[in-house]
C-alpha positions in Angstrom: -14.5 -18.4 -4.2 -16.2 -15.5 -2.6 -19.6 -17.3 -2.6 -18.0 -20.3 -0.8 -16.3 -18.0 1.7 -19.6 -16.1 2.4 -21.4 -19.4 2.8 -18.9 -20.7 5.4 -19.1 -17.4 7.4 -15.5 -16.4 6.6 -14.5 -12.8 6.9 -14.1 -11.6 3.4 -11.7 -8.8 2.7 -13.5 -6.7 0.2 -10.4 -4.9 -1.1 -9.0 -8.3 -2.0 -12.0 -9.4 -4.0 -10.7 -8.7 -7.5 -10.5 -10.6 -10.7 -7.0 -10.5 -12.1 -6.8 -11.9 -15.6 -3.3 -13.2 -16.4 -3.1 -14.3 -20.0 -0.4 -16.8 -20.7 1.4 -14.2 -22.9 2.1 -12.1 -19.8 3.9 -14.9 -18.0 7.5 -15.5 -18.9 9.2 -18.8 -19.5 10.5 -18.5 -15.9 6.8 -18.6 -14.7 6.9 -14.9 -13.5 4.4 -12.4 -14.5 6.3 -9.6 -16.1 3.5 -7.2 -16.9 3.7 -4.2 -14.5 0.0 -3.5 -14.4 -0.9 -7.1 -13.4 2.0 -7.2 -10.9 0.7 -3.9 -9.3 -2.8 -5.3 -9.0 -1.5 -8.5 -7.4 0.6 -6.4 -5.0 -2.3 -4.2 -4.0 -4.4 -7.2 -3.4 -1.8 -8.9 -1.2 -1.3 -5.7 0.8 -5.0 -5.5 1.4 -4.9 -9.1 2.8 -1.9 -8.5 4.9 -3.4 -5.2 6.2 -6.6 -7.1 7.2 -4.6 -9.8 9.0 -2.4 -7.3 10.8 -5.4 -5.3 12.0 -6.9 -8.4 13.4 -10.1 -8.1 11.3 -10.0 -11.7 9.9 -11.5 -14.0 12.4 -12.3 -17.6 12.9 -16.1 -17.8 13.2 -15.8 -21.0 15.3 -14.0 -19.2 18.1 
């Protein structure tokens, strides 16, 4: 995904460029990830994306 985003000129949020393996065993029958370490990593990644959006750093290269 990062390669495609770089190619298209998108603003890549480095702090959100993480690989988060989620083995099926960590997902409950309800479809929710119950492993706290995985949930924490997902949460940090989402906060990085939200922070970048709120700071105005992401941009549309066509503007």
